C-alpha positions in Angstrom: -92.9 43.5 173.4 -90.1 44.6 170.4 -92.8 47.6 169.4 -92.0 51.0 170.0 -88.0 50.6 170.9 -87.0 48.1 168.3 -86.8 49.2 164.4 -85.2 45.3 163.5 -86.5 41.8 164.8 -84.4 39.7 167.4 -81.5 37.6 165.8 -82.6 34.2 165.1 -79.7 32.8 167.0 -80.0 35.4 170.2 -83.8 34.8 170.2 -83.2 30.9 170.2 -80.5 31.5 173.2 -83.0 34.0 175.1 -86.2 31.6 174.9 -86.8 29.7 177.9 -90.5 28.6 176.9 -89.1 25.3 176.2 -89.0 24.5 180.1 -90.5 27.2 181.6 -94.4 26.3 180.2 -94.5 24.1 183.5 -95.1 27.3 185.4 -98.3 27.8 183.4 -100.5 27.0 186.3 -98.9 29.1 188.6 -98.5 31.9 186.1 -102.3 31.8 185.4 -103.3 31.7 189.1 -100.9 34.9 189.9 -102.4 36.8 186.6 -105.9 35.8 187.9 -104.9 37.4 191.5 -103.2 40.4 189.6 -106.5 41.1 187.5 -108.7 40.6 190.8 -106.0 43.5 192.7 -106.4 46.0 189.5 -110.0 45.6 189.5 -110.3 46.6 193.4 -108.2 49.3 192.6 -110.7 50.5 189.4 -108.1 50.1 187.0 -110.0 47.4 185.0 -113.8 46.8 185.3 -115.5 44.2 187.0 -116.7 43.2 183.6 -112.8 43.0 182.1 -111.9 41.3 185.3 -114.5 38.4 184.2 -113.2 38.3 180.8 -109.4 37.9 181.9 -110.6 35.1 184.1 -112.3 33.1 181.8 -109.9 33.8 179.2 -107.1 32.3 181.5 -109.4 29.4 182.4 -109.8 28.6 178.9 -105.8 28.9 178.2 -105.2 26.8 181.0 -107.5 23.9 179.8 -106.1 23.6 176.5 -102.4 23.6 178.0 -103.7 20.5 179.8 -105.4 19.2 176.9 -102.3 19.7 174.5 -104.0 22.1 172.5 -102.0 25.4 173.2 -99.7 26.4 170.6 -96.3 27.7 172.4 -94.5 30.1 170.5 -90.9 30.4 170.9 -90.6 34.1 169.5 -92.5 35.2 172.5 -89.6 34.2 174.4 -91.4 32.8 177.9 -94.5 31.4 179.5 -95.5 34.6 180.7 -95.5 36.5 177.2 -97.1 33.1 175.4 -100.0 33.4 177.9 -100.5 37.0 178.0 -100.4 37.0 174.0 -102.8 34.3 173.7 -105.3 36.0 176.2 -105.2 39.3 174.3 -105.9 37.7 171.0 -108.6 35.9 172.5 -110.5 38.7 174.6 -109.3 41.6 172.8 -107.8 44.9 174.8 -108.5 43.7 178.4 -106.0 41.1 177.9 -103.7 44.0 176.9 -104.5 45.5 180.6 -103.8 42.5 182.6 -99.9 43.6 182.5 -100.7 47.0 184.3 -98.5 47.4 187.4 -96.6 44.3 186.8 -93.2 43.2 185.1 -92.0 40.0 184.0 -89.3 40.3 187.1 -91.8 40.1 189.7 -94.1 37.8 187.8 -91.3 34.8 187.0 -90.4 35.2 190.7 -93.9 34.8 191.8 -94.5 32.0 189.7 -91.3 30.2 191.2 -92.0 30.6 194.3 -95.6 29.2 194.2 -94.2 26.1 192.4 -91.2 25.3 195.1 -94.2 25.5 197.5 -96.5 23.2 195.7 -93.7 20.8 195.2 -92.4 21.3 199.0 -95.6 20.0 200.1 -95.9 17.2 197.1 -92.3 15.9 198.3 -93.3 16.4 202.0 -96.4 14.5 201.7 -94.4 11.6 199.8 -91.9 11.1 202.3 -94.8 11.1 205.0 -96.0 7.9 203.0 -92.7 6.4 203.1 -92.0 6.9 206.6 -95.4 5.2 207.2 -94.4 2.5 205.0 -91.3 2.0 206.7 -92.8 2.2 210.3 -95.8 -0.6 209.3 -92.8 -2.6 207.8 -90.7 -2.6 211.3 -94.0 -3.0 213.4 -94.2 -6.7 211.3 -90.8 -7.5 212.0 -89.9 -6.3 215.8 -87.9 -9.4 216.7 -85.9 -9.9 213.7 -82.6 -9.7 214.4 -79.9 -8.9 211.3 -75.9 -8.2 211.5 -74.8 -4.4 211.6 -72.3 -3.6 209.4 -69.4 -1.1 209.4 -66.9 -1.1 206.6 -69.4 -4.1 205.1 -67.9 -6.3 208.0 -70.1 -7.7 210.3 -70.2 -5.5 213.5 -72.8 -5.8 215.9 -76.3 -7.5 216.1 -79.1 -5.1 215.4 -83.0 -5.7 215.2 -84.2 -5.0 211.6 -86.9 -2.5 213.0 -83.8 -0.5 214.5 -82.3 -0.1 210.9 -85.7 0.8 209.3 -86.5 3.3 212.1 -83.1 4.7 211.4 -84.3 5.7 207.9 -87.5 7.2 209.1 -85.2 9.6 211.8 -83.4 10.8 208.1 -86.5 11.3 206.2 -87.8 13.5 209.3 -84.8 15.6 208.7 -85.7 15.8 205.5 -89.2 16.7 206.1 -88.1 19.6 208.6 -85.6 21.1 206.0 -88.3 21.2 203.6 -90.4 22.9 206.1 -87.9 25.6 207.1 -87.2 26.3 203.2 -90.9 26.7 202.4 -90.5 29.5 205.5 -88.3 31.8 203.0 -90.1 30.7 200.2 -93.8 31.9 201.4 -93.0 35.5 200.5 -95.3 37.2 197.7 -92.8 39.2 195.7 -95.9 40.7 193.1 -95.8 44.2 193.5 -91.8 44.7 192.9 -92.5 45.6 189.1 -88.9 45.6 187.6 -86.8 46.6 190.0 -88.5 49.7 192.0 -91.9 48.7 192.3 -94.7 50.7 190.7 -96.6 54.2 190.9 -99.5 51.9 190.6 -100.6 51.1 194.2 -102.3 47.5 194.4 -103.2 45.7 197.7 -100.4 43.6 198.0 -102.0 41.6 201.3 -105.2 40.8 199.2 -102.9 39.0 196.5 -101.0 37.5 199.2 -103.9 36.3 200.8 -105.8 35.0 197.4 -102.5 33.1 196.5 -101.8 31.6 199.8 -98.9 33.5 200.8 -98.0 34.7 204.6 -96.1 37.8 204.0 -95.5 40.0 201.5 -91.8 41.4 200.6 -90.4 44.3 201.9 -87.9 45.1 199.1 -88.4 45.3 195.6 -84.8 45.1 194.6 -84.6 42.1 196.6 -87.7 40.3 195.7 -87.1 40.2 191.9 -83.5 39.4 192.4 -83.7 36.5 195.1 -83.5 33.0 194.3 -81.9 31.7 197.7 -85.1 29.5 198.0 -84.6 27.8 195.4 -80.7 27.1 196.1 -82.4 25.8 199.4 -84.6 23.8 197.8 -82.3 22.1 195.2 -80.1 21.1 198.5 -83.1 20.0 200.2 -83.7 17.8 197.3 -80.4 16.6 197.2 -80.0 15.5 200.8 -83.3 13.5 200.3 -81.6 11.8 197.1 -78.6 11.0 199.0 -80.9 9.4 201.9 -83.1 7.4 199.1 -79.7 6.4 197.7 -78.3 4.6 200.7 -81.3 3.0 201.4 -81.4 1.8 198.2 -77.8 0.7 197.8 -78.4 -1.4 201.1 -81.7 -3.1 199.8 -79.3 -4.0 196.5 -76.7 -5.4 198.6 -79.1 -7.3 200.7 -80.3 -8.6 197.7 -77.2 -10.5 196.5 -76.2 -13.8 196.5 -73.5 -12.8 199.1 -76.2 -11.4 201.8 -79.0 -13.3 200.4 -81.6 -11.0 203.0 -84.3 -10.5 200.7 -85.5 -10.9 197.3 -87.2 -8.3 194.9 -90.3 -9.0 193.3 -90.4 -9.7 189.5 -92.3 -6.6 189.6 -89.0 -4.3 190.7 -86.6 -6.6 188.7 -84.7 -6.8 185.5 -82.7 -9.4 183.8 -79.8 -10.1 181.4 -79.5 -10.2 177.5 -76.8 -12.7 177.7 -77.5 -14.5 181.1 -80.9 -15.5 181.4 -80.5 -17.0 184.6 -79.9 -13.5 186.3 -82.6 -11.4 188.1 -81.2 -7.8 188.7 -83.1 -5.1 191.3 
């Protein structure tokens, strides 16, 4: 990447500071999926041959397997997940690998990877929240007639059904699911094709790329597309509220397990002890 313009290597301290591969390597499945879709678009446009596309696809699959098996060597001097994979691909298949970066910048590439990652995480978290809601609903159904104290300021206030308490948690988690679904709507935009900031003179079929990668629409403004991280901020906000709701439920259960309340007891599988006080059982 530094060939041509630069006469001296990057300073070691600058290289360590700018390298992101120590954490962005986790984006590898999305980077590989994006590269495969990009290769298909390049082939459809006649920029690479069908044989070159096959070599790229096979090479990317082999790299993915090596990463999954822990055999891939990450090189910090290549800065990030994108250049590591691209360099490894070119080393394996030759000139065809170097052609993969045609009509693409790392700017729209990382924007794509991050959107694919957030979409996948939203789906995973949403599914886990649904499983939690189902478990709470089943528990409520098993204890429909159980009456317990309702508290304000940790003082007994009014009697409530235990099932009513559990359904309250389901309501909160439902809002979390809705927020994540709403966040996904703004995440579900293909940025690939935006280039570094002003697009590319090489026209590719972005709608076809969007369909292959599962995006519902493509970005309209290249400058905004490569700079937009609103969706990531929204996602973090959604996670913070999910964490708050989980914490509130957990703190109630912890309080209820104390001798002062005595409502529940955690199983040994979800308890720990004390190094000084062996009689203790901590949640």
